[in-house]
Backbone as a chain_set.jsonl record, in Angstrom:
{"seq": "XXXXXXXXXXXXXXXXXXXXXXXXXXXXXXXXXXXXXXXXXXXXXX", "coords": {"N": [[3.105, -8.807, 13.955], [-0.213, -9.477, 14.916], [-2.621, -12.224, 15.067], [-4.937, -11.093, 14.116], [-4.773, -9.821, 11.721], [-5.705, -8.602, 8.477], [-6.223, -9.039, 4.959], [-5.245, -6.564, 2.712], [-5.853, -4.688, -0.173], [-3.682, -3.001, -2.291], [-2.597, -0.597, -4.718], [0.052, -0.109, -6.89], [1.662, 1.637, -9.324], [-0.297, 0.831, -11.195], [-0.556, -1.86, -10.622], [-1.894, -4.433, -8.704], [-1.501, -5.297, -5.31], [-1.641, -7.611, -2.653], [-1.667, -7.284, 0.744], [-1.035, -8.235, 4.029], [-2.194, -6.846, 7.006], [-2.575, -5.319, 10.267], [-5.698, -4.136, 11.559], [-5.563, -1.557, 12.76], [-3.393, -0.501, 11.472], [-4.071, -0.109, 8.879], [-4.931, 2.388, 7.694], [-2.533, 3.863, 7.744], [-0.971, 2.243, 6.084], [-2.329, 2.584, 3.621], [-1.897, 5.34, 3.192], [0.906, 5.403, 3.008], [1.239, 3.823, 0.756], [0.016, 5.424, -1.201], [1.8, 7.601, -1.267], [4.158, 6.282, -2.078], [3.311, 5.392, -4.6], [2.953, 7.821, -5.995], [5.611, 8.782, -5.974], [6.907, 6.73, -7.417], [5.634, 6.978, -9.9], [6.571, 9.505, -10.62], [9.301, 8.937, -10.951], [9.157, 7.12, -13.033], [8.273, 8.761, -15.1], [10.455, 10.393, -15.547]], "CA": [[1.688, -8.673, 13.682], [-1.0, -10.512, 15.577], [-3.442, -13.046, 14.184], [-6.101, -10.34, 13.693], [-4.488, -9.125, 10.478], [-6.56, -8.865, 7.323], [-5.592, -8.735, 3.684], [-5.596, -5.265, 2.158], [-5.438, -4.524, -1.561], [-3.094, -1.705, -2.622], [-2.184, -0.529, -6.117], [1.252, 0.669, -7.148], [1.918, 1.633, -10.766], [-1.375, 0.08, -11.844], [-0.493, -3.28, -10.284], [-2.508, -4.669, -7.403], [-0.774, -6.14, -4.364], [-2.389, -7.967, -1.455], [-0.768, -7.202, 1.886], [-1.697, -8.491, 5.307], [-1.831, -5.883, 8.051], [-3.54, -5.157, 11.345], [-6.747, -3.144, 11.312], [-5.136, -0.213, 13.168], [-2.336, -0.043, 10.572], [-4.625, -0.039, 7.522], [-4.898, 3.762, 7.19], [-1.127, 4.201, 7.521], [-0.559, 1.499, 4.9], [-2.89, 3.247, 2.432], [-1.203, 6.619, 2.988], [2.263, 5.093, 2.549], [1.11, 3.325, -0.615], [-0.26, 6.573, -2.06], [3.057, 8.34, -1.41], [5.04, 5.462, -2.901], [2.792, 5.398, -5.961], [3.28, 9.133, -6.572], [7.065, 8.837, -6.2], [7.239, 5.789, -8.48], [5.174, 7.572, -11.158], [7.521, 10.577, -10.943], [10.523, 8.306, -11.444], [8.845, 6.508, -14.326], [8.142, 9.833, -16.089], [11.74, 11.09, -15.799]], "C": [[0.953, -9.789, 14.395], [-1.885, -11.238, 14.583], [-4.69, -12.33, 13.681], [-5.908, -9.602, 12.385], [-5.434, -9.541, 9.362], [-5.812, -8.482, 6.064], [-6.152, -7.434, 3.121], [-5.064, -5.206, 0.738], [-4.903, -3.109, -1.751], [-2.636, -1.753, -4.079], [-0.996, 0.407, -6.245], [1.579, 0.511, -8.625], [0.973, 0.694, -11.504], [-1.301, -1.428, -11.628], [-1.015, -3.467, -8.868], [-1.659, -5.643, -6.583], [-1.686, -6.411, -3.179], [-1.406, -8.063, -0.297], [-1.572, -7.442, 3.148], [-1.237, -7.45, 6.316], [-2.943, -5.821, 9.099], [-4.518, -4.037, 11.009], [-6.275, -1.726, 11.639], [-4.02, 0.339, 12.281], [-2.83, 0.196, 9.146], [-4.534, 1.373, 6.935], [-3.469, 4.189, 6.867], [-0.597, 3.491, 6.276], [-1.074, 2.169, 3.625], [-2.193, 4.576, 2.151], [0.215, 6.403, 2.47], [2.237, 4.619, 1.091], [0.85, 4.469, -1.584], [1.018, 7.377, -2.315], [4.023, 7.569, -2.305], [4.604, 5.48, -4.361], [3.117, 6.717, -6.67], [4.766, 9.206, -6.908], [7.48, 7.922, -7.35], [6.794, 6.328, -9.842], [6.098, 8.709, -11.594], [8.807, 10.006, -11.54], [10.289, 7.733, -12.837], [8.766, 7.56, -15.434], [9.472, 10.484, -16.435], [12.693, 10.281, -16.634]], "O": [[1.442, -10.916, 14.47], [-1.901, -10.908, 13.397], [-5.438, -12.903, 12.889], [-6.779, -8.837, 11.973], [-5.901, -10.679, 9.311], [-4.873, -7.687, 6.106], [-7.365, -7.232, 3.062], [-3.938, -5.631, 0.479], [-5.577, -2.135, -1.417], [-2.327, -2.821, -4.606], [-1.023, 1.547, -5.782], [1.753, -0.604, -9.118], [1.391, -0.123, -12.324], [-1.917, -2.191, -12.372], [-0.625, -2.746, -7.95], [-1.173, -6.657, -7.085], [-2.425, -5.526, -2.749], [-0.438, -8.822, -0.347], [-2.669, -6.906, 3.307], [-0.041, -7.201, 6.465], [-4.083, -6.215, 8.852], [-4.193, -3.111, 10.265], [-6.552, -0.794, 10.884], [-3.732, 1.534, 12.336], [-2.067, 0.659, 8.299], [-4.104, 1.535, 5.793], [-3.224, 4.807, 5.831], [0.15, 4.085, 5.498], [-0.329, 2.304, 2.655], [-1.927, 4.902, 0.994], [0.675, 7.134, 1.593], [3.109, 4.974, 0.298], [1.409, 4.484, -2.681], [1.285, 7.784, -3.446], [4.64, 8.152, -3.197], [5.441, 5.572, -5.259], [3.516, 6.709, -7.835], [5.139, 9.641, -7.998], [8.317, 8.301, -8.17], [7.502, 6.154, -10.834], [6.379, 8.866, -12.782], [9.332, 10.536, -12.52], [11.143, 7.855, -13.715], [9.145, 7.29, -16.574], [9.608, 11.07, -17.509], [13.8, 10.736, -16.922]]}, "num_chains": 1, "name": "protein.A"}
């Protein structure tokens, strides 16, 4: 990652995490976080 990274807030299982990522990776990070959150909730319910 280059020095242009910014901190992004993501939430997984109702817990907030701050992650540094490049601007062009922000959308991908949010989509990955949404998928992870759905999968983790499914596991928690089973």
